[in-house]
N, C-alpha and C positions, 0 to 999 in steps of 0.2 A: 472471519477475522481471527477467531481463537486458533484455528489451525495455522494461519499465517504467523501469528504471535509466537506459537510453539516452535514453528521452523526457524523463525528470526532468532529466538533465544537459544536454539541449538546450533547456530552459525550455519543454517541451511538456507542461503539466498535462493538456490534453485527451487527448493520446496516453497519458500515464501512467494516466489514468482508463480506458482501454480494457481493462485488466487486471481491472477490477472488474465485477461482475455489474450491468448496467444494469437495475435493478429497485428498486422501493420497498421490497423485502425485504432489501436490502444493509444490513448493520450496520457502523458504524465507531465504535470506542470508544477513548478515551485517557484518562489521568489528569487532563489539564489542560483538558478540555472535556466538555460534555454529549455523550451518544451522539448520533451522526448516523445517521438512518435514511433510506435511499433513495440512489440514485446522484446525483441533482441536489444534494441537501443536502451529500454528501460532496465532491462537486466545488467547491461553493461554500466549504466550510470550507477546502479546499486553497487556493483562489484568495484568500481573505482572509487566510490564514495565510502565503502565499508570494506577494505581488503582484508580485514582479519576479524575473527570472532570477537576479540577484545574491542575493536573499533565499533562493532556492532552493538555491543553492550546488552542490557536487557530491556526489551521493548514492552511497554504497556500501552493499551488502548482503552479509551473510555468513550462510549457511544453517547451522544448527546441528543441526536434526533434521527429517526428513520422515517421516510415517507416512501409509499409504494404507488405505483402508477401501472396503466396499461394492463389490466387484469393480472396484476401481481407478477409481471414479467420484468418490470423495471423499478429499481429502488434507488433512492438517494440517501446516503448516510452522512451525517456530520459528526465529528468526534475530535477528541483530543489524543495526542500521542506523547509518549515520554520515553527517552532512553536513560538508563541508569548505567553510567560507566564510571570507571575509577577517577578519571581526572575531570569530568563534567557531567551535566544533567541536561542535555538539550531537550526542548519540548516544543509543541506547537499544535496546530489544528489541521483537520483534513477534511475534504469533501469528496466522497466517492460516488460514482455512478456505477451501480451494478446491474447486469442483465442476466436473466434467467434463460439459457438457450435450450435447456430441456428440463424436465420436471425436478431434477435434483441438483443441477449444477449452476450455482451463481458465480459470476466472474466480475472483476472490476474492469470496466471498459474505459473509465475516465478517473484519474486521481489528481487532485489539486491539493498541495500540501504547503503549509507555511510553518516557519519557525519563529519563536520569539523568546 
């Protein structure tokens, strides 16, 4: 998540997306949009929602809870997110499911995000 945060804060959506499973089975849900299925659809949603570095703002994550399952190959993370921008300061919560496909690489396979 720290690498994703750094990429986001540098205006690098493609780098941010490296934290997601590059598969058509990736699921991204939010209250304000229809679910996105697949890596490409999720990338397009981010690009459409945040077309400029200014619109992306500065991202901050706070992890609230981490649970590991299945011999430490699946984790669930609950956290808070916040964007700091010139004109507003949106924030919310997220629930991530991460899978470790090899010994070192964890990727998000499901992202459920809300704003408040």
